Steps between C-alpha positions, in 0.01 A plus 500: 500500500638834405526789742257717301239225516549474877459877534168476320399219731577727797277764340211255457543376856482857634210595272282197577300558179540719193204562273583596144793455267528873443498569873773240554717658230455850642558395861836338422606798288410747775676285762814511284484878522467470878838322508364149534741258330290394203703486180240448228555719195207713389405664171224748437186328379133576441421492875824666607817321609487127426749219562502188285755360749250537783227329299730208421619465861144495628410238239799289608401529867147390408638203304713401800189507721636782721242758388140452394339700223122486518304632205166668569275593210317827557226634274735639234853414612714244682649568844800305633569428868844397627592335827797315640434127555590278792791365292609858439496575872695177570756601239541846652550346843794303359639776278557794732618822350536852625225723368395836635162496668259605227176422683407864558573592139297205372205593722503857368519376140225242543260770618540685171323427172682364196419827323672700774803266507523535121522876547760475778715250310483715187612799705790294635587403144564869430682548829772760475291745301356810666146447629349723228668288232377180665144638490538584130635149431205344685255692284700415186549125552173434688241730337223238510530468878404868540678533833376804691722756671373362831606143408844619392545704819388196702755284315782745577390502866490119504851478352631729776318288759618160378855613420588808708859518366363551146 
């Protein structure tokens, strides 16, 4: 088992359950920006930052029986639920590694919608630009989302809350 897989297992153990592939992608990306040691590479995609590496690792963990992926069909879309399995917990108990405590971060992220996490992760993607430029980028690359000024201000506030050194 590779270290990056074990780190993801630690994440799933701390999270208990993650609902949504997009939310999973955004949570890991945001945690990277909060100095959690996730190493998945991301590219900008239709829903913001996306990691093929993360998708493949999650698939491998599911195939190993360490993570479950439950598919729920809603009226017009499919929702995925992820949880660590008993075998995954047993593996983690044998494969100890040092990871920062991310429980508080995960709790804050889980309380937010996928739409909001898409906004936050997109803002992180343009990290390093002045705030006004980030806002312009958001409106340029995400025009269909129609993010309001209030949502953008809330996202900046959330970023300062979750990662005060930012």
